[in-house]
N, C-alpha and C positions, 0 to 999 in steps of 0.2 A: 607415222596416225598419229593423230594428237593424243596427249591424252588426259582425262579428268580425272577426278579426283573430288572424294566428298570426306570434309574435314566437321567427322564429333568432337564440341567440345563444351567441357562438363561447368558447368559452371559457381562453385559454390565458391569460389576463392576466385569473385569475377579479374582483379588485376593479375595474376597468374594465369588464369585461360588466357588474358588480352593478352599478354605475354611470348604466349603459347600457340598463339595463334597466329602473331604478328611473325615468328621463327619460323612457324610451318608455312604461312604466304612468302614469303619470303623466298625461300627456296624452292618453293611448287613454280613462283615467279620463275629465277635466275632457270627452272627446266622448263623452260616454256610450256606449264601444263595446265589444263585451265582450273576452275576448285565451285564445290560451289560449297556452304554451310548448315550443321545447323546446332542446337547448343538442345542440352540441359541439362534438369537442376546440378543434379551432379554425378557421380564417377560411377555409380551403382547403375545407372539408366546407358552408360556408355554405352556394356553390349547390348543392352532392348533394339536401343536408336539401330543399333551395327546391324543388328538380325535381320530389323524390316527394313534395313538398306538390301541386306543381301535379297533376302525374299521378293522384290518388287528387280531387282534384274532377272532374277531365274523366268516374271511372264510371258519371256522376250517381247511376242507380238502384241500381247496383250499390255504391257506398260509402255507409258505413250514418253515418259524424261529421259532422261541423261543416261548415260549408259557408263555406270564408273571404272575405271581399272584398277584404283586403289580407295583407300583410306586410310584417313593420319586420323587418330585416336589419342585427346588431349584431353588431362584434368589432372589434378590435386590433387593425396591423402596426407594427410602432417596428424602423424601419430597427435594423439589425445592420451587423456586419463583413465578409459575404455578398450572394451576390447572389439571397440567397433569400428577402427583402424584395421585390425586384423581381415574381420567380416570385408570387411570392402574390399581390401586392395587386396584380399586374396579372393575370394568370389566374384571381383570384377576380372582378376588377370583369368581365372580358371576358364569366365563363357568365352572370353573376346579369344584364346586358343584354341575352344572349344570349333567356335567359328573358323576360326583361321583355317583348320584343319581340315575339319569335319566339310566346309566350302572352299577352298582352297584358294580364299582369300589374299590379296599383296593388301600385310597389315602394318601399318608405322604406330605401335602404339608409345604414345608418349607422354605417359597415365605416370604424374609421379608420387614417389608412396616414399615418402621423409618421416626425417622426424621434427620437425622447427620448422615453424615464415620464411628465417634467414637460409635454410639447405633447399626451399624452396624456390626463393628470389634469387638466387644463385643460376643453377638447374634451366629457370624458366627463362634468367636474363641470353636475353640474345647477343649482346656483347661479352656475354658468360660461355655456359656450358651449352646453349641453346638449343633444347631440349625440342621446344616443338618444332628445329628446318631438323635434326634429330632424324625424328619419328616422318617428319615427308623426304626426306633420301631414301628409309628405309623401306617407304612405301613405294620410293617414285621405285628405286630397285627388285625389291621384290614384282613390282608391275613387268618390268621387266625380264623378271626370270620365269612370271607364266607363262610366257608369251614363249620365250623360249625352251618351253618343255608340253608348248602347243596345245597350252588351254586358256579354255574361254572364262568373257571376265566373269569375278562373280557376282 
């Protein structure tokens, strides 16, 4: 069975997002999976885009677009001088986890929450920690588990 995924990437830090996407795409390609990609302005918009994508999957015969076996979520939140970091990191993670559990969605969460840009570059770097690739692998493996348990694609 072919596996088709949706990558949702937050563009607030374009260079970091590009590296995360590069890792995710390489991992999906290596596993023989295909993907679509949607970009959003920032990490707070990722759960909203995920919710929209999940809702289209529930429409069955009405929705004529692709069926996704899983979702790869990518972005970066870098701590600043205000509490905005905490709001973005916590609220996006909460919303993603809620959707994951409520919809039995196969999610690979590659949203980085870091103290500084150097940490982000190391974690995003394909030649370093490759968190985009790690997130894609997690989404793929969770799609396998969902199928194992007999659940339909979310």
